C-alpha positions in Angstrom: 67.0 -61.6 205.3 68.1 -65.0 203.9 70.3 -67.5 205.5 70.9 -70.5 203.3 71.6 -73.9 204.7 75.1 -75.1 204.3 76.3 -78.5 203.2 76.8 -81.2 205.8 80.4 -82.3 206.0 81.1 -85.9 205.0 82.0 -87.7 208.2 84.1 -90.1 206.2 86.2 -87.4 204.5 89.9 -87.4 205.2 90.3 -83.9 204.1 89.7 -81.0 206.5 89.5 -78.4 203.7 86.2 -77.4 205.1 88.2 -75.6 207.8 89.6 -73.2 205.2 88.3 -70.1 203.7 90.1 -70.1 200.3 93.6 -71.3 200.8 93.8 -70.2 204.5 92.4 -71.9 207.6 89.6 -69.9 209.2 91.4 -69.5 212.6 94.6 -68.3 210.9 92.6 -65.8 208.8 90.9 -64.6 211.9 94.1 -64.1 213.8 95.7 -62.3 210.9 92.8 -59.9 210.8 93.3 -59.3 214.6 97.0 -58.5 214.1 96.7 -56.4 211.0 93.4 -54.6 211.0 92.6 -51.9 213.6 89.0 -51.8 212.4 88.7 -55.5 213.0 90.1 -55.1 216.5 87.6 -52.3 217.2 84.7 -54.5 216.1 85.8 -57.2 218.6 86.0 -54.5 221.4 82.5 -53.3 220.5 81.3 -56.9 220.3 82.4 -57.5 223.9 80.8 -54.2 225.0 77.6 -55.2 223.4 77.8 -58.6 225.1 78.2 -56.8 228.5 75.4 -54.3 227.9 72.8 -56.7 226.5 73.5 -59.5 228.9 73.2 -57.1 231.9 70.0 -55.7 230.5 68.4 -59.1 229.8 69.4 -60.5 233.2 67.7 -57.6 235.0 64.7 -57.8 232.6 64.2 -61.5 233.0 65.0 -61.8 236.7 61.3 -61.4 237.8 60.3 -64.3 235.6 63.4 -66.4 236.3 62.9 -66.5 240.0 59.5 -68.3 239.8 60.9 -70.6 237.2 63.7 -71.6 239.5 61.1 -72.3 242.2 59.0 -74.5 239.9 62.1 -76.5 239.0 62.9 -76.9 242.7 59.5 -78.1 243.8 58.6 -80.3 240.8 61.7 -82.5 240.8 64.5 -83.3 243.1 67.9 -81.6 242.6 69.4 -78.2 242.0 67.8 -75.6 239.8 70.9 -74.9 237.7 72.8 -77.5 235.7 76.4 -76.8 234.7 78.7 -78.7 232.4 82.2 -78.2 231.1 82.3 -76.8 227.5 85.1 -75.7 225.2 85.6 -71.9 225.3 87.9 -69.3 223.8 91.4 -70.5 223.1 90.4 -74.1 224.0 89.9 -73.1 227.6 87.1 -75.2 229.2 84.5 -73.3 231.3 81.3 -74.2 233.2 78.3 -73.5 231.0 75.1 -72.8 232.9 71.6 -74.1 232.0 68.3 -74.5 233.9 68.0 -78.2 234.9 65.6 -80.0 232.7 66.4 -83.6 233.5 65.8 -85.8 236.5 69.0 -85.7 238.6 69.4 -89.5 238.6 69.8 -89.4 234.8 72.5 -86.6 234.6 75.5 -88.8 235.3 74.2 -91.4 232.8 73.9 -88.7 230.2 77.5 -87.6 230.8 78.7 -91.2 230.5 76.9 -91.6 227.2 78.3 -88.4 225.8 81.8 -89.5 226.9 81.5 -92.9 225.2 79.7 -92.0 222.0 81.0 -88.4 221.7 84.6 -89.5 221.8 84.0 -91.7 218.8 82.0 -89.5 216.5 81.6 -86.1 218.1 77.9 -86.7 218.5 75.4 -84.3 220.1 73.1 -86.6 222.0 69.5 -85.4 221.9 66.2 -87.3 221.4 62.6 -86.4 221.0 60.3 -87.4 223.9 63.4 -88.1 226.1 62.3 -89.9 229.2 65.1 -88.3 231.2 63.5 -84.8 230.8 61.0 -83.6 233.3 57.6 -82.3 232.1 58.5 -78.8 233.1 61.9 -79.3 231.6 60.3 -80.2 228.3 58.5 -76.9 228.3 61.7 -75.0 229.1 63.5 -76.8 226.2 60.7 -76.1 223.7 61.0 -72.3 224.4 64.8 -72.4 224.8 64.3 -70.8 228.2 66.6 -73.4 229.7 69.5 -71.5 228.1 68.8 -68.2 229.8 71.5 -68.8 232.6 74.0 -68.6 229.8 73.5 -64.9 229.9 75.7 -65.0 233.0 78.4 -66.8 230.9 78.1 -64.0 228.4 78.4 -61.4 231.2 81.5 -63.2 232.6 83.2 -63.2 229.2 83.1 -67.0 228.8 80.5 -66.7 226.0 79.2 -64.2 223.5 75.7 -63.4 222.3 76.8 -64.7 218.9 79.3 -67.5 218.1 79.6 -71.2 217.5 77.5 -73.5 219.8 79.3 -74.3 223.1 80.1 -78.0 222.9 80.8 -80.5 225.6 84.4 -81.6 225.9 83.9 -85.1 224.6 82.4 -83.9 221.3 85.6 -82.3 220.1 88.2 -84.5 221.6 88.6 -86.6 218.4 88.9 -83.4 216.3 91.8 -81.2 217.5 91.9 -79.3 214.2 88.2 -78.4 214.4 88.7 -77.5 218.0 91.5 -75.1 217.1 89.3 -73.3 214.6 86.1 -73.1 216.6 87.8 -71.9 219.7 89.4 -68.9 218.1 86.2 -67.1 219.1 83.9 -67.3 222.1 81.0 -69.7 221.8 77.6 -68.0 221.5 74.0 -68.1 222.7 73.1 -68.0 219.0 75.0 -68.3 215.7 74.8 -69.3 212.1 74.4 -73.0 212.8 71.8 -72.3 215.5 69.5 -70.3 213.1 70.2 -72.5 210.0 70.5 -76.1 211.0 69.4 -76.4 214.7 67.0 -79.2 213.8 69.9 -81.3 212.6 71.4 -82.0 216.0 73.9 -84.7 214.9 77.6 -84.0 215.2 80.5 -81.6 215.2 81.0 -82.4 211.5 77.6 -81.1 210.7 78.2 -77.8 212.4 81.7 -76.9 211.2 80.8 -75.4 207.8 78.6 -72.8 209.4 81.1 -72.1 212.1 83.9 -71.6 209.6 81.7 -69.3 207.6 81.0 -67.2 210.7 84.6 -67.0 211.8 85.9 -66.2 208.3 83.3 -63.5 207.7 82.9 -62.1 211.2 81.6 -58.5 211.5 79.2 -56.7 213.8 76.7 -56.5 210.9 76.7 -60.3 210.6 76.2 -60.5 214.4 73.2 -58.2 214.1 71.7 -60.2 211.3 72.0 -63.4 213.3 70.5 -61.8 216.4 67.5 -60.5 214.4 66.9 -63.9 212.9 67.1 -65.7 216.3 63.6 -64.9 217.7 61.9 -66.4 214.7 63.9 -69.6 215.1 63.0 -69.8 218.8 59.3 -69.3 217.9 59.5 -72.1 215.3 61.2 -74.3 217.9 63.2 -76.3 215.4 65.4 -78.8 217.2 64.3 -77.5 220.6 63.6 -80.7 222.6 
């Protein structure tokens, strides 16, 4: 199963042709499919049913492990076990995205401030290796991607999907309304094309959009299945997980 890396978008480019599949913008193409194809609509219904069934199963399966993890977070550093943050959702509706807290609480407000200042300018995703804001146990959770397990509740609630574009903080897409319109035509996902191809390149919205447009333009349940099957290998490799 081959997933080839896409080209990074030129951050200085004036043209937003990358948002298009052929002569049509990806979100317009997607909506046309919804309005004209019964098979396409059925795939979206089954996608949501799959999200409900799999998220419920995994929440029940992981609960015995999740509870001790929550306890360890609570006793090893001050603050709540769960961190939530506003992210862009379906139809550009913000929602609270859940994660296990991996940072010292005194650094969370500082992080949000940095994201607001820098993200508004360039749509940057701010991550760094050996981040001093991250707790020792938090670093382990990040390396294994276990910190994202609470997003299964976002999937269950219909705010996210198992597969879709990465859920991005509000400041990252504020400067790019056209990109926001395209990405938000579908629910953000726990995994997706960008996550399994270019996760190690955690740089900006502009680096992600080519993969996101490809996913939206070629959506199918078969593509979702291929992405889901490729995800465990990426988690084991740990590319970009820090």
